[in-house]
C-alpha positions as CSV (number, residue, x, y, z in Angstrom):
1,M,-31.8,112.2,-54.2
2,S,-33.8,109.1,-55.0
3,D,-37.6,109.4,-55.8
4,K,-38.3,107.3,-52.9
5,V,-36.0,109.4,-50.5
6,R,-37.8,112.5,-51.6
7,K,-41.2,111.2,-51.4
8,K,-40.5,110.1,-47.8
9,R,-39.1,113.3,-46.8
10,E,-42.3,115.1,-48.3
11,G,-44.5,113.1,-46.2
12,K,-42.5,113.9,-43.3
13,N,-42.6,117.7,-44.1
14,L,-46.4,117.5,-44.3
15,F,-46.8,115.8,-41.1
16,H,-44.2,118.4,-39.6
17,K,-46.2,121.1,-40.9
18,L,-49.5,120.0,-39.5
19,S,-47.8,119.5,-36.0
20,S,-46.3,122.8,-36.2
21,A,-49.6,124.3,-37.1
22,L,-51.3,122.6,-33.9
23,K,-48.4,123.5,-31.7
24,N,-47.5,127.1,-32.8
25,G,-50.5,128.3,-34.8
26,S,-52.9,130.7,-33.7
27,Y,-56.4,130.0,-31.9
28,A,-58.1,130.4,-35.4
29,T,-55.4,127.8,-37.1
30,R,-56.2,125.5,-34.1
31,L,-59.9,125.9,-34.6
32,S,-59.3,125.1,-38.5
33,F,-58.6,121.7,-37.6
34,F,-62.0,120.9,-36.3
35,F,-64.1,123.6,-38.3
36,M,-62.6,124.2,-41.7
37,G,-62.2,128.0,-43.0
38,C,-62.1,129.4,-39.5
39,G,-58.6,130.4,-40.0
40,Q,-59.2,132.1,-43.3
41,I,-62.4,133.9,-41.9
42,A,-60.4,135.2,-39.1
43,R,-58.0,136.8,-41.3
44,G,-60.6,138.4,-43.6
45,Q,-60.4,135.7,-46.4
46,V,-64.2,135.4,-46.1
47,V,-64.8,133.8,-49.7
48,K,-62.0,131.2,-49.2
49,G,-63.0,130.2,-45.7
50,G,-66.5,130.0,-46.5
51,L,-65.8,127.6,-49.5
52,Y,-63.8,125.5,-46.9
53,L,-66.7,125.3,-44.4
54,L,-69.3,124.6,-47.1
55,F,-67.1,121.8,-48.3
56,Q,-67.0,120.4,-44.8
57,T,-70.6,120.7,-44.1
58,A,-71.5,119.0,-47.4
59,F,-69.1,116.3,-46.8
60,S,-70.4,115.9,-43.3
61,L,-74.1,115.6,-44.5
62,F,-72.9,113.1,-47.2
63,M,-71.3,110.7,-44.6
64,I,-74.2,111.1,-42.1
65,F,-76.9,110.4,-44.5
66,F,-75.3,108.3,-47.1
67,G,-71.6,107.3,-47.2
68,G,-71.2,106.4,-43.6
69,R,-73.5,103.3,-43.6
70,Y,-71.8,102.1,-46.6
71,I,-68.3,102.3,-45.0
72,A,-69.8,100.5,-42.0
73,H,-70.9,97.7,-44.3
74,L,-67.1,97.5,-45.6
75,F,-65.7,97.3,-42.4
76,S,-68.0,95.2,-40.5
77,G,-67.7,92.3,-43.2
78,D,-71.4,92.8,-44.0
79,L,-72.2,93.4,-47.9
80,G,-76.0,93.1,-47.3
81,R,-78.4,90.7,-45.3
82,K,-81.9,91.7,-46.7
83,L,-83.0,89.9,-49.8
84,S,-85.1,91.3,-52.5
85,G,-88.4,89.6,-53.0
86,E,-92.1,89.6,-52.9
87,I,-94.4,89.2,-50.0
88,W,-98.0,88.4,-49.9
89,N,-100.3,91.5,-48.8
90,E,-103.3,89.8,-47.2
91,E,-105.2,93.1,-47.1
92,L,-104.8,93.9,-50.9
93,Q,-104.6,90.2,-51.8
94,I,-101.5,90.7,-54.1
95,F,-97.8,90.3,-54.0
96,E,-95.7,93.3,-53.0
97,K,-92.1,93.7,-54.1
98,V,-89.8,94.3,-51.1
99,Q,-86.6,96.2,-51.6
100,G,-83.7,94.5,-50.2
101,D,-80.1,94.9,-50.1
102,N,-77.7,95.1,-53.2
103,S,-74.1,93.9,-52.3
104,F,-72.9,95.4,-55.5
105,L,-74.2,98.9,-54.8
106,I,-73.1,98.6,-51.0
107,L,-69.4,97.9,-52.2
108,L,-69.5,100.5,-54.9
109,Y,-70.8,103.1,-52.8
110,G,-68.5,102.2,-49.9
111,V,-65.4,102.6,-52.5
112,V,-66.8,106.1,-53.5
113,S,-67.1,107.0,-49.8
114,L,-63.5,106.1,-49.1
115,L,-62.3,107.9,-52.0
116,L,-64.3,111.0,-51.0
117,I,-62.8,110.6,-47.5
118,G,-59.3,110.9,-49.3
119,V,-60.4,113.9,-51.0
120,F,-61.5,115.5,-47.8
121,L,-58.4,115.0,-46.1
122,V,-56.5,116.6,-48.9
123,V,-58.5,119.7,-48.6
124,W,-58.6,119.5,-45.1
125,A,-54.7,119.7,-44.9
126,M,-54.9,122.4,-47.6
127,N,-57.2,124.4,-45.1
128,V,-54.8,124.0,-42.2
129,R,-51.7,124.8,-44.1
130,G,-53.3,127.7,-45.5
131,S,-54.2,129.3,-42.1
132,Y,-50.9,128.6,-40.7
133,E,-49.1,130.4,-43.6
134,N,-51.4,133.4,-43.0
135,D,-50.2,133.2,-39.1
136,K,-46.4,133.1,-40.4
137,R,-47.2,136.0,-42.8
138,L,-48.6,138.3,-40.1
139,R,-45.5,137.5,-37.9
140,R,-43.5,138.6,-40.6
141,G,-45.4,141.9,-41.0
142,E,-46.8,141.2,-44.4
143,R,-50.3,141.3,-45.3
144,V,-52.8,138.5,-45.9
145,L,-53.4,137.6,-49.5
146,T,-56.8,138.5,-50.8
147,I,-59.0,136.7,-53.0
148,K,-57.8,138.5,-55.9
149,D,-54.2,137.7,-55.2
150,D,-55.4,134.0,-54.9
151,W,-56.8,134.3,-58.3
152,R,-53.6,135.9,-59.8
153,I,-51.5,133.3,-58.4
154,L,-53.8,130.6,-59.5
155,L,-53.8,131.9,-62.9
156,N,-49.9,132.6,-63.2
157,E,-47.7,130.7,-61.0
158,R,-49.9,127.8,-60.2
159,F,-51.7,127.5,-63.4
160,Y,-50.8,123.9,-63.7
161,L,-53.5,123.3,-60.9
162,P,-56.7,124.2,-62.8
163,L,-55.3,122.6,-66.0
164,L,-54.4,119.4,-64.1
165,F,-57.8,119.4,-62.1
166,L,-60.1,117.6,-64.8
167,P,-57.4,115.1,-65.7
168,F,-56.9,114.3,-62.0
169,V,-60.7,113.7,-61.5
170,G,-61.0,111.7,-64.7
171,L,-58.0,109.6,-63.1
172,L,-59.7,109.2,-59.7
173,V,-63.2,108.2,-61.4
174,F,-62.0,106.1,-64.4
175,T,-59.1,104.4,-63.0
176,V,-58.4,104.6,-59.3
177,M,-62.0,103.8,-58.2
178,P,-62.5,101.0,-60.9
179,L,-59.2,99.4,-59.8
180,V,-60.1,99.4,-56.2
181,F,-63.5,98.1,-56.8
182,M,-61.9,95.2,-59.0
183,V,-59.5,94.4,-56.2
184,L,-62.1,94.2,-53.6
185,I,-64.1,91.9,-55.7
186,A,-61.5,89.4,-55.7
187,F,-62.0,89.1,-52.1
188,T,-65.9,88.3,-52.3
189,N,-67.8,85.1,-53.8
190,Y,-69.5,87.3,-56.4
191,D,-70.4,84.7,-59.1
192,Y,-73.6,83.3,-61.1
193,A,-74.7,81.9,-57.7
194,H,-74.5,85.3,-55.8
195,M,-75.8,87.8,-58.2
196,P,-77.8,90.7,-56.6
197,P,-80.3,92.0,-56.3
198,G,-81.9,88.5,-56.0
199,K,-78.9,86.9,-54.0
200,L,-76.2,88.6,-52.1
201,F,-72.5,88.2,-52.1
202,D,-70.1,88.6,-49.1
203,W,-66.3,88.6,-48.2
204,V,-64.6,85.3,-48.5
205,G,-61.1,86.5,-47.8
206,F,-58.2,84.6,-49.9
207,S,-60.4,82.0,-50.8
208,N,-60.5,83.0,-54.5
209,F,-56.7,83.2,-54.7
210,K,-56.5,79.7,-53.1
211,T,-58.8,78.5,-55.7
212,L,-56.6,80.0,-58.6
213,F,-53.3,79.0,-56.9
214,S,-53.6,75.7,-55.1
215,F,-52.8,72.7,-57.1
216,S,-54.9,70.1,-55.5
217,G,-58.0,70.0,-57.6
218,G,-56.7,67.6,-60.3
219,T,-56.1,68.3,-64.0
220,T,-59.4,70.0,-64.1
221,G,-58.4,72.4,-61.1
222,F,-58.2,76.1,-61.9
223,A,-54.7,76.1,-60.6
224,F,-53.5,73.9,-63.3
225,V,-55.6,75.7,-66.0
226,F,-54.2,78.9,-64.8
227,L,-50.7,77.7,-65.2
228,R,-51.2,76.5,-68.8
229,V,-52.9,79.9,-69.9
230,L,-50.1,81.8,-68.1
231,I,-47.3,79.9,-70.0
232,W,-49.1,80.3,-73.1
233,T,-49.6,84.0,-72.4
234,F,-45.8,84.4,-72.1
235,V,-45.0,82.2,-75.2
236,W,-47.5,84.4,-77.1
237,A,-46.2,87.6,-75.8
238,F,-42.4,86.8,-76.6
239,F,-43.0,85.5,-80.1
240,A,-45.5,88.4,-81.1
241,T,-43.1,90.9,-79.9
242,F,-39.7,89.7,-81.0
243,T,-40.9,88.0,-84.3
244,N,-42.5,91.4,-85.3
245,Y,-39.3,93.5,-84.3
246,F,-36.7,91.5,-85.9
247,L,-38.7,90.8,-89.0
248,G,-39.6,94.5,-89.4
249,L,-35.9,95.4,-88.8
250,L,-34.6,93.0,-91.3
251,I,-36.9,94.4,-93.9
252,A,-36.2,98.0,-93.0
253,L,-32.5,97.1,-93.5
254,L,-33.2,95.6,-96.9
255,I,-35.0,98.5,-98.0
256,N,-32.8,101.1,-96.8
257,K,-29.7,99.2,-98.3
258,K,-27.8,101.2,-101.1
259,G,-28.8,100.1,-104.6
260,I,-32.3,99.2,-103.6
261,K,-34.7,101.1,-106.2
262,L,-38.0,102.4,-105.4
263,K,-37.7,102.7,-101.7
264,A,-40.6,105.2,-101.5
265,L,-42.8,102.6,-103.2
266,W,-41.9,99.8,-100.9
267,R,-42.6,102.1,-97.8
268,T,-45.8,103.2,-99.3
269,L,-47.1,99.9,-99.8
270,F,-46.4,98.9,-96.1
271,V,-48.2,102.2,-95.2
272,I,-51.2,101.0,-97.1
273,A,-51.1,97.9,-95.1
274,I,-51.3,99.9,-92.0
275,A,-54.2,101.8,-93.3
276,V,-56.4,99.0,-93.3
277,P,-58.0,98.5,-89.8
278,Q,-56.7,95.9,-87.7
279,F,-60.0,94.2,-86.8
280,V,-60.8,94.0,-90.6
281,T,-57.7,92.2,-91.6
282,L,-58.3,89.7,-88.6
283,L,-61.8,88.9,-89.4
284,L,-60.6,88.5,-93.0
285,M,-57.8,86.1,-92.1
286,Q,-60.3,84.2,-89.9
287,K,-62.5,83.6,-92.7
288,I,-59.7,82.5,-95.1
289,L,-58.1,80.1,-92.5
290,D,-61.7,78.7,-91.6
291,G,-62.2,74.9,-92.0
292,D,-64.4,75.9,-95.0
293,G,-62.4,78.8,-95.9
294,I,-60.8,79.8,-99.3
295,L,-57.2,78.5,-98.3
296,N,-58.5,74.9,-97.8
297,K,-60.4,75.4,-101.2
298,I,-57.3,76.4,-103.0
299,L,-55.1,73.8,-101.3
300,G,-57.9,70.9,-101.8
301,T,-57.5,70.1,-98.1
302,N,-59.6,70.1,-94.8
303,I,-57.3,71.2,-92.4
304,L,-58.6,72.8,-89.4
305,W,-56.0,75.6,-89.3
306,L,-57.7,77.6,-86.3
307,A,-59.6,74.5,-84.6
308,D,-57.2,71.6,-84.6
309,Q,-56.8,70.4,-80.9
310,R,-53.9,68.1,-81.6
311,Y,-50.4,68.5,-79.9
312,L,-52.2,71.0,-77.4
313,S,-53.6,73.0,-80.3
314,L,-50.1,73.6,-81.9
315,L,-51.5,74.6,-85.3
316,P,-54.0,77.2,-84.2
317,R,-51.3,79.0,-81.9
318,L,-48.8,78.8,-84.8
319,M,-51.4,80.6,-87.1
320,I,-52.1,83.1,-84.5
321,I,-48.5,84.1,-84.4
322,L,-48.2,84.2,-88.3
323,V,-51.3,86.3,-88.7
324,N,-49.9,88.5,-85.9
325,I,-46.7,88.9,-88.0
326,W,-48.6,89.9,-91.0
327,I,-50.4,92.7,-89.4
328,G,-47.4,93.6,-87.0
329,V,-44.4,93.9,-89.2
330,P,-45.7,97.0,-91.2
331,Y,-45.5,99.3,-87.9
332,T,-42.1,97.9,-86.9
333,L,-41.0,98.6,-90.3
334,L,-41.8,102.0,-90.5
335,M,-40.4,102.7,-86.9
336,C,-37.0,101.1,-87.8
337,S,-36.9,102.9,-91.1
338,G,-36.9,106.3,-89.2
339,I,-34.2,105.2,-86.6
340,L,-32.0,103.6,-89.1
341,M,-31.9,106.9,-91.1
342,N,-30.6,108.7,-88.0
343,I,-27.7,106.4,-87.1
344,P,-24.6,108.3,-87.4
345,T,-22.5,107.5,-90.4
346,D,-19.4,108.0,-88.2
347,Y,-20.0,104.7,-86.6
348,Y,-20.3,102.8,-90.0
349,E,-16.9,104.3,-91.2
350,A,-15.0,103.6,-88.1
351,A,-16.3,100.2,-88.4
352,R,-15.1,100.1,-92.0
353,I,-11.7,101.6,-91.1
354,D,-11.2,98.7,-88.3
355,G,-12.2,96.0,-91.0
356,A,-15.5,95.0,-89.8
357,S,-17.9,92.8,-92.0
358,P,-21.4,93.9,-92.6
359,A,-22.5,91.2,-90.0
360,K,-20.2,92.5,-87.5
361,M,-21.6,95.9,-88.0
362,F,-24.9,95.1,-87.8
363,I,-24.1,93.2,-84.5
364,H,-21.9,95.8,-82.8
365,V,-23.3,99.1,-84.5
366,T,-26.8,98.7,-85.8
367,L,-28.6,96.5,-83.2
368,P,-27.0,98.2,-80.1
369,Y,-28.2,101.5,-81.4
370,M,-31.7,100.1,-82.3
371,L,-32.0,98.3,-78.9
372,Q,-30.8,101.4,-77.1
373,V,-33.6,103.7,-78.8
374,T,-36.3,101.0,-79.0
375,T,-36.3,99.4,-75.4
376,P,-39.3,101.4,-74.1
377,Y,-41.1,100.2,-77.4
378,L,-40.5,96.6,-76.9
379,I,-41.5,96.8,-73.3
380,T,-44.8,98.5,-74.3
381,Q,-45.3,95.9,-77.1
382,F,-44.5,92.9,-74.9
383,V,-46.8,94.2,-72.1
384,G,-49.4,95.2,-75.0
385,N,-49.3,91.6,-76.2
386,I,-49.9,90.1,-72.8
387,N,-53.0,92.1,-72.9
388,N,-53.7,91.6,-76.6
389,F,-57.1,90.8,-76.7
390,N,-58.1,91.5,-80.3
391,V,-55.8,89.1,-82.2
392,I,-57.0,86.1,-80.2
393,W,-60.5,86.9,-79.8
394,L,-61.2,87.8,-83.4
395,L,-59.1,84.8,-85.1
396,T,-60.2,82.0,-82.6
397,G,-62.3,83.3,-79.9
398,G,-59.8,81.6,-77.6
399,G,-60.7,78.2,-79.0
400,P,-60.6,75.3,-79.7
401,V,-62.4,73.9,-76.9
402,D,-60.2,71.5,-75.0
403,N,-61.8,70.0,-71.9
404,L,-59.1,67.4,-71.4
405,H,-56.4,70.0,-70.5
406,Y,-58.5,72.9,-69.6
407,G,-61.5,71.6,-67.9
408,G,-65.2,72.7,-68.4
409,G,-65.6,74.4,-65.0
410,S,-62.7,76.8,-65.7
411,Q,-64.3,78.1,-68.9
412,A,-60.7,78.4,-70.4
413,Q,-59.9,77.5,-73.9
414,S,-56.9,76.5,-75.5
415,T,-55.5,79.6,-77.1
416,D,-57.1,82.1,-74.3
417,L,-54.5,84.5,-73.0
418,L,-55.2,85.7,-69.4
419,V,-57.2,88.5,-70.7
420,T,-59.5,86.8,-72.8
421,W,-60.1,84.1,-70.2
422,L,-60.8,87.0,-67.6
423,Y,-63.4,88.5,-70.5
424,R,-64.9,84.9,-70.8
425,L,-65.4,84.5,-67.2
426,T,-67.5,87.8,-67.0
427,V,-69.7,87.3,-70.0
428,D,-70.5,83.6,-70.2
429,Q,-73.7,82.2,-68.8
430,N,-72.2,81.4,-65.4
431,P,-69.9,84.3,-64.7
432,K,-67.3,84.2,-62.1
433,Y,-66.6,87.8,-61.4
434,N,-64.6,86.9,-58.2
435,V,-62.1,84.9,-60.0
436,A,-62.0,87.1,-63.0
437,S,-60.9,89.7,-60.5
438,V,-58.0,87.7,-59.1
439,I,-56.8,87.1,-62.9
440,G,-57.1,91.1,-63.4
441,I,-54.8,91.4,-60.3
442,V,-52.5,89.0,-61.6
443,I,-52.2,90.5,-65.1
444,F,-51.7,93.9,-63.5
445,V,-48.9,92.6,-61.2
446,I,-47.0,90.6,-64.0
447,S,-47.4,93.8,-66.3
448,A,-46.1,96.3,-63.8
449,V,-43.2,94.1,-62.2
450,L,-42.0,93.2,-66.0
451,S,-42.1,96.7,-67.2
452,L,-40.4,98.3,-64.2
453,I,-37.6,95.5,-63.6
454,T,-36.8,95.2,-67.4
455,Y,-36.6,99.0,-68.0
456,N,-34.5,99.8,-65.2
457,R,-31.9,96.8,-65.9
458,T,-31.7,98.0,-69.8
459,S,-29.1,100.1,-71.5
460,A,-31.6,102.7,-72.5
461,V,-31.8,103.6,-68.7
462,K,-28.1,102.7,-67.6
463,G,-26.4,104.3,-70.8
464,E,-29.0,107.1,-72.0
465,D,-26.3,109.6,-72.9
466,T,-24.3,107.0,-75.1
467,F,-26.2,107.8,-78.2
468,Q,-26.8,111.2,-77.8
């Protein structure tokens, strides 16, 4: 059974259980639909029922006095009307500060309230199902579980629940909620001209998406800049991933080759290279490749290795890829060395008997085995390089500035990736949080789609038993 079918059936089962509880449950169970915990209290589970009732009471008070008005703002299309400012107090002869609305907080508290509604619905369903389970136990002539029984089950058969509780809460607070908030920002006009509390922002629908994807603004339009940054992001991710992979594999094959002496020494040297923090290496290379850096001093030249704008900044882009090879190959080398040692020798012996040359053994034995094992790694690296902030930012800062092809209004520069452009849009003097959110959504969609489609079409999934 596929995951999609299974999840669909589970959803139907949940709805069926709730409808059955409403139709066939006792009066206490039916009352639990409106007053949580009534079914448990009526069956003697006073503590459990009291907790359910307390949770419902706290949630109701929260929605009445706090969350309800923020949710109303979300669905009314109004993220605030009253501006903060100062008014003259004639009696006191002073200006008094007036607290106005804050669109940012309205949106944030609205998202938090929606998240709590989701949590409430889950707990509400647990309350109804638990009461209905008590009904069925009594009909079978069994006793209702006590609080001690519940604790015993929780600490034994369902011990995974308390273990996963804190990670689940962390996932909701630090992943789900920020993602939902970021997605909603993409549908507002939140930028430097609409900065709360002094100014308010509001919903603008798909206007920001139109700004990013509509090719009607000339060469300085956001859409053309977005296309150039997107193409460079893919070019960078491709070369950064596969140059490191194949060069690391080649060096690993050379070190593992019979007759090579001091193998442990060569591997140790590469481990030492990994031990140096990446940002230290990047900052050092940035100083070496600077216009006044040591490389130009040694060569007696004045080449702008990281700032040359000619040929669409070809030289800085090439240097970024080369520096990434320098810092990335050692990781791939060590990984490939371990995998190469575990390739069954029977494969090579069979190939030699068939008269295969070393090149054919590499193409038909070594490479398929490596790709079979390392495909998930390659996908992870490719997606990671799409979002590789450190290499670009620490080497070039996204530059050099090229207003001819990237337009000053877009705030993008010639070696910016989508992720560095997003960062620049949020930290520059005139931030555009709305457009940055749209770019964040695009990055997420690209990464998710590429990962899922590529992985499901590779031999690592289709032939996972081949090399076991």
